[in-house]
N, C-alpha and C positions, 0 to 999 in steps of 0.2 A: 356581576362583573361587567363594567361598561366597555368591554372590548368589542370593537366593530368588526374585527377580522373573524372569518369563519375558521373552522378547524383545518381544512385543507390549505388555506392561505397561511396560517400560522406554521404548519408543517413545511410548506415550501420556503418560507422565510428562514426557518431553522436550517433547512438543507443548504440554502445558498450561503448561510453563515458558516456551516461546516465545510463546504467546499472551499471557501476562502481561507479557512484556518488550516485544513489538513492536506489539501492537494500540494504536491511537491513542485516547486518552481523549477524551470530548466537550470537555473543557477545552482540550486540545491542538489539536483540530480547530478550535475556535472561534478560538483564538489565531492559528492559521495562516490562517484565512479573513480575519481582521481585517488581518493583515499583507498578504495578497494584495490586499484591497480598497484599502488605502492605496497599495500599489505601483502598482495600475492607475490610481488617481486621479492620482498623480504622473506616470505615463506619459501619460495623456490631457492633463494640463496642459502637459507638455513638447511634445507634438504640437501643441497649440493655439498655443503661442508660436513654435515653430520650423517650422511647416508650409511657409511660403514661403521660409525661410532657405536651404535647400539642396534641390537637385532629388532627392536620394536619400531625403529624409525621408518623402514619401508612399509611396515604394516599400518602405521598411523596414516599413511597416505590414503588408505581406504576410507578414513573418516574425514580427513582434511579436504580432499577434493570435492566430495558431495556438499560439504558445508560451504565451500567457496562458490560452487555453482548456485546453491540455494540463496546465498547472500547476493550474488549478482542478479538473480531472477527477482529477488525482493526489491532491489533498487530499480530495476528496469520496469517491473510490472506493477509497482505500487499504485501509480495513478490510474492505470488501466483497470485494475481490480476495484479501486475505490469508485471510479466513474461507472463501472458496471453495476455495482451495488446501488449507487445513487439513481441510475436509470430504472432499476427494478423498484426502488422506493417511490420514484415519481409516478410510475405506472400504478402502483398500489394507491397512491394518493388520488390519482385521477379516478380510479375505481371507487374509492371512498366518496369522492365528490359526486360522482354519478348516482351512487346509492342514496346519498343524502338528498339529492335533487328529486329522485324518484319518490322517496318517502316524505319529502317536504319538511325535513328537519333542519334545513339551513336557516 
């Protein structure tokens, strides 16, 4: 293979490509937060109207509330989680590069 890039360089190039593809832009995050807020307002409205309609409605709040919080945390924490994973991967790539220099396999 006539590839001049070393393995660490190739991995770094792939990581920058992944960052550009998968990191959520502030516009996307704002759009998702607006959708989340509208969804929660509709949920609260439905709970208001159907609270006494069925006995399972108040009990369902034990499931709906944690899911709403988890959804919010996934929107807010997605970039942070992904960047943290990328930093760990970059550190491992640096370790790989150092080992390759030590053994002379570059």
